[in-house]
N, C-alpha and C positions, 0 to 999 in steps of 0.2 A: 451279771445280767446279760442276756442275749442281745445281739445286735437287732435293732429295729429299723425297718425300712418303710417308706411311704411312697405311694404312687397316686398322683392327682390326675383325675379325669374330669370331663365335663360334668359328669353326674355325681361326683364326690371324690372321696379319698379312700384308698385301700391301704391298710396297714399290714405289714408283714413282720413276723418275728419267729424265732425258733420257739416252739411250744412243746413242753413235755407232754407225754401221753396222758398223764393225770389231768392236764388242763385242756384236753381236747374233747369235743362233742361233735355230733353231727345231727342235722335235722333234714330228714329225707336223705338226699345225696349230697347235701351241702355241708362241708366241714366248717366248724366254727370253734370258738373257745368256749369252755364250760362257763356257766353263770358266775361262779366264784372268781375265776380268772378275769372275766370281763369286768366285773365290779372292781377288782383290784386295779386293773388297767385304767378304769375311769377315775379312780381316786388319784393314781399317779399322774394322770394326764390333766389334772385340775379341771375336770368337767364340773359344771355348775353344781355346787354342793347340795342344793335343794333337789335337783334331779337325781343325783347319786343316792341321796337319802331315800327318796321315793322308790328307786329301783331296789335298794337293799331291803326295804320293808316289804315290797311286793314279792321279791324273790323268797323271802322268809315265809310269807303267807302261803305261797305256792309250793313250799317244800323243796325249793331248789338249793337252799343253803341251810345250814344248821343254826341253832341259836348261838352257838359259840362263834361261828363265822360272822353272823350278824353283829355281835358285840365287838368282835375284833375290827370289822370294817368301820363300824360307827366310831370306834376309838381312833382309828387311822384318820378318818374324815375330820374329827374334832381337833386333831393335832396339826392340821394344815394351818400355816400362819395367816392366810388371808380369809379363813372361814369365820364368819360372824354368826352370832346366835340366830339372827333373822334368817340367814342362809340355811342353817340346819333345820329350821322350822318351815321350810318351803317358802320363805319370803314373808311370812306373816309377821 
């Protein structure tokens, strides 16, 4: 795994890591990680499971990830030890 770095500013945090070309995207002139990489990073960073689930579903509906990617990400999310069923259902 690549080294990750973080810079905290008054307006938030910037995260830095070595990113493979396949995981890169750009929006206008702004470099960013591709949707799949971003979702994987969120799972690894223990972002609130309900939010990650919502992002996965929305990414699939928008055609940003494949059905296989969706299934794999949902499986990764469900394997997290702290994830409860209520969290996976958006807190319902």
